[in-house]
Residue frames relative to the residue before (quaternion, step in Angstrom):
aa qw qx qy qz dx dy dz
M 1.0000 0.0000 0.0000 0.0000 0.00 0.00 0.00
S 0.1827 -0.8094 0.5542 0.0658 3.56 -0.86 0.96
R 0.3947 -0.7143 0.5281 0.2348 3.61 -0.93 0.93
S 0.7510 0.4119 -0.2170 0.4683 3.56 0.94 -0.93
N 0.7888 0.1986 -0.0990 0.5732 3.58 1.20 -0.51
P 0.1938 -0.8314 0.5100 0.1055 3.59 0.25 1.27
T 0.6052 0.5771 -0.3679 0.4066 3.62 1.10 -0.57
A 0.5902 0.5700 -0.3736 0.4327 3.58 1.27 -0.20
D 0.4975 0.6611 -0.4284 0.3632 3.58 1.25 -0.20
P 0.6102 -0.5606 0.3985 0.3931 3.62 -1.12 0.53
I 0.4060 -0.6816 0.5485 0.2642 3.56 -1.12 0.69
L 0.1665 -0.7997 0.5716 0.0779 3.56 -0.69 1.08
N 0.3336 -0.7415 0.5511 0.1876 3.54 -0.57 1.16
P 0.3930 -0.7720 0.4503 0.2162 3.63 -0.69 1.04
S 0.4457 0.7039 -0.4613 0.3050 3.64 1.19 -0.06
K 0.3662 -0.7432 0.5255 0.1932 3.55 -0.94 0.95
R 0.8019 0.0617 -0.0039 0.5943 3.56 1.03 -0.81
W 0.2557 -0.7537 0.5926 0.1243 3.53 -1.12 0.83
F 0.1376 -0.8337 0.5339 0.0321 3.55 -0.17 1.32
Q 0.0205 -0.7513 0.6580 0.0464 3.52 -1.32 0.53
W 0.5108 -0.6252 0.4943 0.3224 3.53 -1.24 0.48
D 0.1631 -0.7680 0.6138 0.0825 3.56 -1.00 0.88
S 0.3301 -0.7895 0.4889 0.1694 3.56 -0.27 1.29
T 0.6483 0.5528 -0.3217 0.4131 3.57 1.00 -0.80
T 0.7699 0.3357 -0.1777 0.5129 3.58 0.87 -0.96
K 0.3570 -0.7619 0.4661 0.2734 3.59 1.34 -0.11
G 0.6603 0.4378 -0.3276 0.5148 3.53 0.90 0.98
F 0.5616 -0.5718 0.4585 0.3839 3.55 -1.29 -0.16
K 0.0866 -0.7752 0.6217 0.0705 3.54 -1.31 0.24
Y 0.0737 -0.7602 0.6392 0.0896 3.52 -1.30 0.35
Y 0.4550 -0.6908 0.5047 0.2470 3.53 -1.23 0.54
D 0.1143 -0.7753 0.6196 0.0429 3.58 -0.86 1.03
K 0.3057 -0.8058 0.4829 0.1550 3.54 -0.33 1.28
D 0.6701 0.5140 -0.2980 0.4450 3.60 1.24 -0.29
L 0.5556 0.6065 -0.3988 0.4056 3.60 1.23 -0.20
P 0.5838 -0.5580 0.4376 0.3954 3.61 -1.16 0.46
N 0.4322 -0.6888 0.5191 0.2633 3.54 -1.01 0.80
P 0.3877 -0.7606 0.4667 0.2309 3.64 -0.54 1.10
K 0.6738 0.4909 -0.3013 0.4628 3.59 1.20 -0.35
D 0.7894 0.0908 -0.0200 0.6068 3.56 1.24 -0.54
A 0.3502 -0.7851 0.4769 0.1831 3.59 -0.28 1.28
S 0.6396 0.5382 -0.3302 0.4384 3.60 1.17 -0.44
K 0.7116 0.4064 -0.2402 0.5204 3.58 1.29 -0.19
K 0.3360 -0.7185 0.5683 0.2189 3.52 -1.34 0.20
G 0.5785 0.5844 -0.4449 0.3548 3.55 -1.24 0.51
A 0.2274 0.7637 -0.5739 0.1889 3.56 -0.67 1.12
N 0.5024 -0.6149 0.5138 0.3248 3.51 -1.27 0.46
V 0.1872 -0.7357 0.6385 0.1269 3.54 -1.16 0.69
M 0.3002 -0.7748 0.5338 0.1572 3.55 -0.63 1.12
V 0.1340 -0.7698 0.6219 0.0517 3.57 -0.98 0.92
P 0.2317 -0.8106 0.5209 0.1339 3.60 -0.14 1.23
I 0.4767 -0.6324 0.5211 0.3183 3.54 -1.23 0.48
P 0.4919 -0.0887 -0.8622 -0.0826 1.58 -2.32 0.96
F 0.1208 -0.7648 0.6312 0.0449 3.52 -1.16 0.76
K 0.1116 -0.8119 0.5726 0.0222 3.57 -0.77 1.07
F 0.0778 0.7948 -0.5985 0.0626 3.53 -1.11 0.68
V 0.3083 -0.7034 0.6049 0.2105 3.52 -1.27 0.49
V 0.4132 -0.7252 0.4993 0.2325 3.58 -0.90 0.93
L 0.2135 -0.7690 0.5924 0.1098 3.56 -0.96 0.94
D 0.7636 -0.1878 0.1616 0.5962 3.58 0.92 -0.92
V 0.1958 -0.7669 0.6011 0.1107 3.56 -1.23 0.51
L 0.0383 -0.7890 0.6129 -0.0205 3.56 -0.79 1.10
T 0.4205 -0.6826 0.5384 0.2594 3.54 -1.34 0.19
T 0.0842 0.7800 -0.6154 0.0767 3.57 -1.03 0.82
V 0.4768 -0.6417 0.4976 0.3365 3.60 -1.17 -0.50
G 0.0550 -0.7796 0.6229 0.0342 3.55 -1.25 0.47
G 0.3981 0.7260 -0.5089 0.2354 3.55 -1.24 -0.32
F 0.2881 -0.7526 0.5746 0.1427 3.53 -1.33 0.32
S 0.2829 -0.7520 0.5743 0.1569 3.53 -0.99 0.90
D 0.3316 -0.7450 0.5468 0.1900 3.58 -0.55 1.17
K 0.6409 0.5505 -0.3206 0.4282 3.55 1.05 -0.81
A 0.7732 0.3317 -0.1717 0.5125 3.57 0.88 -0.99
K 0.3125 -0.7663 0.4955 0.2638 3.58 1.30 -0.25
G 0.6243 0.5028 -0.3587 0.4783 3.54 0.84 1.00
S 0.4709 -0.6820 0.4940 0.2628 3.56 -1.29 0.40
F 0.4111 -0.6809 0.5515 0.2513 3.53 -1.17 0.66
Y 0.1044 0.7585 -0.6406 0.0578 3.55 -1.11 0.72
G 0.0043 0.8251 -0.5648 0.0147 3.58 -1.21 0.08
N 0.7256 -0.3884 0.3141 0.4732 3.52 -1.28 -0.37
E 0.3675 -0.6937 0.5664 0.2508 3.52 -1.33 0.19
V 0.1056 -0.7897 0.6028 0.0433 3.56 -1.03 0.79
R 0.6200 -0.5474 0.4102 0.3844 3.53 -1.24 0.48
N 0.3485 -0.7455 0.5433 0.1663 3.52 -1.07 0.88
F 0.3020 0.7446 -0.5440 0.2419 3.60 -0.22 1.24
M 0.6944 -0.4685 0.3362 0.4304 3.56 -1.28 0.31
G 0.8120 0.2214 -0.1870 0.5066 3.57 -0.73 1.08
A 0.4344 0.7299 -0.4450 0.2836 3.59 1.28 -0.10
T 0.6309 0.5482 -0.3465 0.4258 3.61 1.04 -0.67
K 0.6751 0.4740 -0.2916 0.4843 3.59 1.25 -0.33
T 0.7916 0.3628 -0.1550 0.4666 3.59 1.07 -0.71
E 0.7000 0.4797 -0.2848 0.4459 3.60 0.97 -0.78
I 0.3729 -0.7407 0.5201 0.2043 3.57 -0.90 0.97
M 0.1111 -0.7920 0.5997 0.0282 3.53 -0.82 1.07
E 0.1969 -0.7748 0.5955 0.0790 3.53 -0.97 0.96
V 0.1705 -0.8035 0.5671 0.0601 3.57 -0.46 1.23
K 0.0814 -0.8168 0.5711 0.0041 3.56 -0.74 1.10
L 0.0534 -0.7608 0.6466 0.0135 3.51 -1.26 0.62
K 0.8336 -0.0758 -0.0083 0.5470 3.57 -0.61 1.19
G 0.7507 -0.4310 0.2134 0.4529 3.56 0.93 0.93
E 0.6782 0.4642 -0.2852 0.4931 3.58 1.25 -0.17
T 0.4395 -0.6753 0.5270 0.2703 3.57 -1.06 0.81
V 0.1316 -0.8194 0.5561 0.0453 3.58 -0.65 1.11
L 0.7849 0.0468 -0.0331 0.6169 3.59 1.23 -0.44
K 0.0352 0.7901 -0.6116 0.0207 3.56 -1.15 0.59
G 0.4966 0.6234 -0.4901 0.3530 3.56 -0.86 1.00
S 0.6720 -0.4225 0.3575 0.4920 3.57 -1.22 -0.13
W 0.6217 -0.5646 0.3727 0.3947 3.58 -1.10 0.61
D 0.6375 0.5412 -0.3380 0.4319 3.58 0.96 -0.81
S 0.7031 0.4759 -0.2707 0.4538 3.58 1.04 -0.76
I 0.7647 0.3410 -0.1914 0.5122 3.61 1.13 -0.55
K 0.3718 0.7859 -0.4475 0.2094 3.57 1.29 -0.15
Q 0.6927 0.4803 -0.2983 0.4478 3.60 0.76 -0.98
Q 0.6614 0.4915 -0.3078 0.4756 3.58 0.94 -0.86
A 0.6498 0.5320 -0.3151 0.4422 3.56 0.97 -0.91
E 0.7038 0.4658 -0.2750 0.4605 3.56 0.82 -0.97
A 0.5963 0.5687 -0.3573 0.4396 3.58 1.15 -0.58
M 0.7419 0.3500 -0.2144 0.5303 3.58 1.13 -0.59
D 0.5509 -0.6620 0.3469 0.3714 3.58 1.37 0.34
A 0.4133 0.6355 -0.5231 0.3895 3.59 1.12 0.64
K 0.1564 -0.8397 0.5195 0.0246 3.57 -0.75 1.05
F 0.5528 -0.5705 0.5034 0.3399 3.52 -1.25 0.64
A 0.0017 -0.8244 0.5641 -0.0475 3.59 -0.85 0.94
N 0.3016 -0.6975 0.6122 0.2186 3.53 -1.31 0.41
S 0.2100 -0.7430 0.6265 0.1066 3.53 -1.01 0.94
I 0.0709 -0.8352 0.5448 -0.0239 3.56 -0.18 1.32
Y 0.2022 -0.7715 0.5935 0.1080 3.57 -0.53 1.17
I 0.0577 -0.8380 0.5400 -0.0544 3.54 -0.73 1.12
G 0.2953 -0.6582 0.6400 0.2644 3.47 -1.45 0.09
Y 0.0391 0.7936 -0.6036 0.0649 3.60 -0.86 0.96
F 0.4358 -0.6781 0.5205 0.2817 3.56 -1.20 0.45
D 0.3084 -0.7618 0.5417 0.1764 3.57 -0.82 1.01
E 0.7609 -0.3954 0.2670 0.4398 3.56 -1.34 -0.10
N 0.6796 0.4498 -0.2819 0.5063 3.59 1.28 -0.28
K 0.4988 -0.6826 0.3880 0.3670 3.56 1.34 0.32
Q 0.4805 0.6316 -0.4517 0.4076 3.55 1.16 0.65
M 0.3965 -0.7044 0.5255 0.2654 3.58 -0.90 0.84
Q 0.0856 -0.8044 0.5879 -0.0059 3.54 -0.82 1.07
L 0.4684 -0.6433 0.5255 0.3010 3.53 -1.29 0.38
G 0.0653 0.8071 -0.5811 0.0821 3.55 -0.75 1.05
N 0.3130 -0.7342 0.5732 0.1854 3.52 -1.34 -0.06
I 0.1283 -0.7517 0.6407 0.0890 3.57 -1.06 0.80
K 0.1450 -0.7783 0.6073 0.0666 3.56 -0.78 1.04
L 0.0534 -0.8136 0.5787 -0.0199 3.55 -0.60 1.19
F 0.1853 0.7511 -0.6196 0.1327 3.56 -0.96 0.92
G 0.7262 0.3983 -0.2983 0.4744 3.54 -1.23 0.20
S 0.8392 -0.1576 0.1148 0.5077 3.58 -0.99 -0.79
S 0.6548 0.5494 -0.3284 0.4018 3.61 1.02 -0.67
I 0.6399 0.5524 -0.3480 0.4053 3.60 1.07 -0.58
G 0.5629 0.6179 -0.3895 0.3869 3.61 1.13 -0.53
A 0.6666 0.4944 -0.2937 0.4743 3.56 0.95 -0.92
W 0.6403 0.5259 -0.3202 0.4593 3.57 1.05 -0.76
I 0.6584 0.5095 -0.3148 0.4558 3.59 0.88 -0.89
E 0.6171 0.5517 -0.3418 0.4451 3.58 1.05 -0.73
V 0.7020 0.4489 -0.2786 0.4776 3.58 0.87 -0.90
V 0.5993 0.5473 -0.3602 0.4599 3.60 1.09 -0.62
N 0.6560 0.5072 -0.3067 0.4673 3.59 0.94 -0.88
A 0.6532 0.5129 -0.3142 0.4598 3.58 0.99 -0.83
V 0.6545 0.5048 -0.3085 0.4708 3.58 0.98 -0.85
T 0.6519 0.5235 -0.3115 0.4516 3.57 0.95 -0.89
K 0.6597 0.5111 -0.3051 0.4588 3.57 0.95 -0.85
S 0.6550 0.5142 -0.3115 0.4578 3.59 1.14 -0.58
G 0.5680 -0.6256 0.3639 0.3919 3.57 1.31 -0.10
K 0.5745 0.5853 -0.3812 0.4266 3.59 1.28 0.08
K 0.4092 -0.6562 0.5654 0.2869 3.53 -1.34 0.29
I 0.5270 -0.6577 0.4367 0.3148 3.56 -0.90 0.93
S 0.6529 0.5307 -0.3105 0.4424 3.59 1.12 -0.68
D 0.6511 0.4787 -0.3192 0.4950 3.60 1.29 -0.04
C 0.6308 0.5779 -0.3024 0.4204 3.58 1.30 0.00
A 0.1964 -0.7274 0.6390 0.1549 3.50 -1.40 0.26
F 0.1680 -0.8112 0.5581 0.0476 3.54 -1.10 0.71
K 0.1818 -0.7329 0.6411 0.1374 3.49 -1.37 0.36
V 0.1425 -0.7388 0.6512 0.0992 3.54 -1.06 0.83
A 0.0618 0.8242 -0.5544 0.0971 3.56 -0.41 1.25
T 0.7760 0.2115 -0.1177 0.5824 3.57 1.27 -0.36
T 0.2671 -0.7497 0.5818 0.1677 3.55 -1.33 0.20
N 0.2694 -0.7199 0.6106 0.1907 3.52 -1.34 0.34
P 0.3775 -0.7267 0.5193 0.2445 3.61 -0.83 0.90
G 0.0942 -0.7797 0.6166 0.0555 3.54 -1.17 0.65
K 0.0235 -0.8032 0.5953 -0.0032 3.56 -1.16 0.55
K 0.0444 0.7578 -0.6498 0.0390 3.53 -1.08 0.85
G 0.7986 -0.0488 -0.0189 0.5995 3.54 -0.27 1.25
A 0.7943 -0.2413 0.2079 0.5173 3.56 -0.79 -1.05
V 0.5944 0.5885 -0.3546 0.4179 3.59 1.29 -0.21
E 0.0578 -0.7935 0.6058 -0.0022 3.55 -0.84 1.04
W 0.0201 0.7961 -0.6038 0.0362 3.58 -1.11 0.65
N 0.3122 -0.7153 0.5887 0.2104 3.53 -1.39 0.09
E 0.2190 -0.7896 0.5651 0.0959 3.56 -0.79 1.06
P 0.4632 -0.6582 0.5035 0.3142 3.61 -1.03 0.65
V 0.2682 -0.7260 0.6081 0.1765 3.56 -1.17 0.64
F 0.2039 -0.8026 0.5540 0.0862 3.58 -0.54 1.19
E 0.0954 -0.7956 0.5978 0.0217 3.56 -0.70 1.13
L 0.4195 -0.6949 0.5286 0.2484 3.57 -0.92 0.93
I 0.0313 -0.8051 0.5922 -0.0104 3.61 -0.85 0.96
T 0.5012 -0.6382 0.4899 0.3186 3.56 -1.25 0.42
V 0.2901 -0.7668 0.5571 0.1323 3.55 -1.21 0.57
K 0.4676 -0.6581 0.5125 0.2925 3.56 -1.01 0.84
P 0.6248 -0.5595 0.3864 0.3837 3.62 -1.10 0.61
E 0.6754 0.4931 -0.3112 0.4514 3.61 0.92 -0.83
T 0.6160 0.5214 -0.3436 0.4803 3.59 1.13 -0.60
D 0.6389 0.5270 -0.3147 0.4637 3.55 1.00 -0.85
A 0.6404 0.5275 -0.3219 0.4560 3.59 1.01 -0.80
K 0.6479 0.5031 -0.3139 0.4780 3.58 1.01 -0.82
A 0.6371 0.5307 -0.3224 0.4568 3.56 1.04 -0.81
M 0.6271 0.5355 -0.3316 0.4582 3.58 1.03 -0.75
E 0.6292 0.5260 -0.3297 0.4677 3.60 1.03 -0.76
L 0.6655 0.4950 -0.3004 0.4710 3.57 0.94 -0.90
D 0.6586 0.5139 -0.3162 0.4495 3.57 0.97 -0.81
T 0.5857 0.5582 -0.3689 0.4575 3.58 1.10 -0.61
E 0.6503 0.5014 -0.2969 0.4873 3.56 1.02 -0.86
L 0.6615 0.5174 -0.3006 0.4521 3.57 0.95 -0.92
Q 0.6915 0.4871 -0.2916 0.4467 3.59 0.83 -0.95
A 0.5886 0.5479 -0.3685 0.4665 3.60 1.14 -0.55
F 0.6473 0.5040 -0.3066 0.4826 3.56 1.03 -0.81
L 0.6898 0.4888 -0.2882 0.4496 3.58 0.84 -0.98
K 0.6019 0.5502 -0.3617 0.4519 3.59 1.07 -0.65
S 0.6665 0.4775 -0.2877 0.4950 3.56 1.00 -0.86
Y 0.6401 0.5580 -0.3111 0.4267 3.55 0.98 -0.92
F 0.7465 0.4058 -0.2249 0.4770 3.58 0.79 -1.01
S 0.6112 0.5557 -0.3609 0.4328 3.60 1.19 -0.30
R 0.5253 0.6669 -0.4022 0.3428 3.59 1.24 -0.35
T 0.7926 -0.0885 0.1142 0.5924 3.55 0.98 -0.89
S 0.5968 -0.5958 0.4004 0.3585 3.55 -1.10 0.61
T 0.6985 0.4534 -0.2757 0.4801 3.59 1.12 -0.52
G 0.4795 -0.6392 0.4666 0.3791 3.59 1.20 -0.36
A 0.3257 -0.7632 0.5271 0.1836 3.55 -0.52 1.19
P 0.6452 -0.4390 0.3956 0.4842 3.59 -1.21 0.11
I 0.6362 -0.6066 0.3203 0.3531 3.58 -0.99 0.78
G 0.6679 -0.3809 0.2921 0.5688 3.57 1.29 0.04
E 0.4547 -0.7324 0.4202 0.2833 3.58 -0.47 1.14
E 0.6279 0.5371 -0.3542 0.4380 3.59 1.02 -0.71
A 0.6809 0.4667 -0.2848 0.4872 3.56 0.89 -0.96
A 0.6488 0.5272 -0.3192 0.4464 3.58 0.94 -0.89
S 0.6579 0.5077 -0.3103 0.4616 3.56 0.95 -0.86
E 0.6443 0.5198 -0.3199 0.4609 3.56 1.03 -0.80
I 0.6457 0.5096 -0.3147 0.4736 3.55 1.01 -0.84
A 0.6637 0.5065 -0.3068 0.4570 3.58 0.90 -0.92
A 0.6425 0.5178 -0.3196 0.4658 3.57 1.01 -0.82
A 0.6394 0.5292 -0.3156 0.4600 3.54 1.03 -0.84
E 0.6799 0.4879 -0.2913 0.4635 3.57 0.92 -0.91
A 0.6384 0.5213 -0.3285 0.4613 3.57 0.99 -0.81
Y 0.6608 0.4944 -0.2958 0.4810 3.56 0.97 -0.91
A 0.6427 0.5385 -0.3206 0.4407 3.55 0.98 -0.89
N 0.6746 0.4946 -0.2978 0.4600 3.56 0.93 -0.87
S 0.6619 0.5024 -0.3235 0.4525 3.58 0.93 -0.79
T 0.6990 0.4516 -0.2839 0.4764 3.59 0.93 -0.82
A 0.5928 0.5675 -0.3719 0.4338 3.58 1.09 -0.61
T 0.6317 0.5317 -0.3252 0.4610 3.56 1.01 -0.82
E 0.6786 0.4832 -0.2983 0.4659 3.55 0.92 -0.88
T 0.6070 0.5563 -0.3592 0.4393 3.59 1.05 -0.69
I 0.6756 0.4882 -0.2901 0.4702 3.56 0.96 -0.87
E 0.7448 0.4377 -0.2338 0.4461 3.55 0.81 -1.03
E 0.7816 0.3420 -0.1718 0.4925 3.57 1.02 -0.79
S 0.4586 -0.7048 0.4165 0.3458 3.56 1.35 0.06
A 0.7648 0.3239 -0.1994 0.5201 3.59 0.56 -1.10
G 0.2436 -0.8084 0.5012 0.1894 3.58 1.02 -0.78
V 0.6766 -0.4636 0.3797 0.4279 3.54 -1.35 -0.26
T 0.4909 -0.6570 0.4828 0.3070 3.55 -0.95 0.86
M 0.0403 -0.7972 0.6023 -0.0103 3.56 -0.88 0.99
A 0.5599 -0.5879 0.4585 0.3615 3.54 -1.21 0.51
T 0.2653 -0.7457 0.5856 0.1748 3.56 -1.24 0.42
S 0.4258 -0.7195 0.4931 0.2407 3.55 -0.80 1.03
T 0.2617 -0.7378 0.5978 0.1725 3.54 -1.26 0.50
V 0.1268 0.8177 -0.5465 0.1291 3.57 1.03 0.80
V 0.3821 -0.7427 0.5111 0.2033 3.55 -0.81 1.06
E 0.0851 -0.7921 0.6039 0.0260 3.55 -0.89 0.96
D 0.1571 -0.7884 0.5904 0.0715 3.59 -0.33 1.22
E 0.5404 -0.6226 0.4567 0.3343 3.54 -1.05 0.78
D 0.7321 0.3205 -0.1962 0.5681 3.55 1.10 -0.77
F 0.1797 -0.8285 0.5250 0.0748 3.54 -0.09 1.31
């Protein structure tokens, strides 16, 4: 922390929860670093499952990277860049693994190398969601792999209709099965929903907070710094834990016991 140069202070991402799609359980999940670890009682950290239906209002959508390296036993993460036409050719993306930069360049220039090591193109979707206390909170959904295809389809449909994705809200209540060879998965189905005026007002407040953070974030460097080492480390830990438990769920059927969220879902969002 700097007295003379406040901009040198760490950037704190305002997201409360970092959600990801879980194909095996057909729902969302987030990592809570304060919960008891179900695999080791002496440690902390566990996934919290969020069953569908799950509703959220979109605040902003950025581009980043995701994925898991079986070889290195770690998750890929990196900086976030604005999502616009031609961004994959111009915006510099920094791919990290276990704190080390493994690739750097525009997505188009590093795509083949990234995919060869299982680093994947991802969307970082900042959202407003209602927690278990019926309070709207700022969160993030990171979509990559099979889940991002369904999202891109709905984004294209919304764009063609003349709407902005950042003005929309969605509900995930069903899934679509997918299969390629012996690999099977479940994709989320995103349904466009209407939003009450009071919900929209709360979302606007959260977005004001988010945009203040993003303004500071993007002003740090022309390429966009890592999203903040604390947040990045938490995301990487969540992805690493998610991958390890996902494997056990498939192989052991029952899998590792995980907490279940009590997120409130009102029919009238």
